SEBA-928469 format. One record per residue (C-alpha): y negated, x negated, z negated. Coordinates in steps of 0.001 Angstrom, whole numbers, padded with zeros to 6 digits, always signed. Layout:
YXZ;...
//
This chain:
-112987-139451-106073;-111294-137520-103116;-113272-134793-100857;-117257-134498-100334;-120001-134535-102632;-121742-131429-100691;-118379-129530-100649;-115166-129640-102969;-113965-132827-105092;-111668-134423-107680;-112669-136889-109765;-110322-138802-111851;-110974-141629-114151;-108973-143764-115769;-109060-146018-118835;-106576-148805-119716;-104077-147194-116935;-104003-144262-118284;-105501-140986-116605;-108460-140361-119142;-109990-136923-117209;-109419-135234-113996;-112711-133423-113215;-112427-130690-110188;-115677-129218-108579;-115996-126178-106423;-118239-125350-103808;-118932-121951-104703;-121108-121460-101643;-117657-120565-099962;-115246-120121-102459;-111339-121737-101284;-108844-119335-103041;-106308-121507-101802;-107912-124509-103670;-108409-122819-106780;-104337-121464-106237;-103823-125004-105666;-105665-126911-108681;-104134-124237-111085;-100907-124734-110223;-101106-128582-110356;-102289-128194-114054;-099376-125887-114545;-096910-127933-113200;-098394-131103-115323;-098711-129324-118487;-102936-129985-118148;-105397-127725-119866;-107547-126236-117640;-111094-125925-119402;-114348-124134-118716;-116972-127020-119444;-120036-124428-119908;-117839-121995-122695;-115756-125339-123839;-112602-122896-123897;-109228-123504-122053;-108466-121135-119301;-105019-119586-119410;-104168-118050-116222;-105518-118055-112529;-107959-114730-112995;-109342-116785-115787;-109839-119690-113773;-111507-117621-111428;-113587-115406-113726;-114673-118611-115105;-116371-119788-111661;-117476-116297-110561;-119574-116591-114178;-120616-119997-113978;-124114-121233-113886;-123320-122795-110455;-122072-119276-109504;-125767-117993-110784;-127432-120584-108837;-125682-119797-105291;-126261-115936-105804;-129809-116107-106629;-131623-119430-106843;-135078-117797-108216;-133432-116249-110784;-131509-118919-112006;-134707-121444-112470;-136525-118393-113917;-133678-118299-116696;-133850-122510-117223;-137597-122271-117298;-137022-119722-119998;-134562-121366-121870;-136302-124885-121738;-140014-122730-123162;-137202-121559-125893;-136267-124976-127340;
//
């Protein structure tokens, strides 16, 4: 693990000597565009797929990557925590 749990971090998981997954968590309270660009460039250079885990889809380009972050549940929470928790509460009642 690199970074900090309260800010941006990168987690590498391996099994049997092979990389199983590489997870990156961005602190959306203060988005770091250079980090977004660097991570996306690294993924492209390494022929890795960038996946929007919320929507379970591959993100094809940097604009889509930034858009996925801006539309994420984490971004919703950062912008308006009260609305976020109301939505979670409403979703919980529906199930």
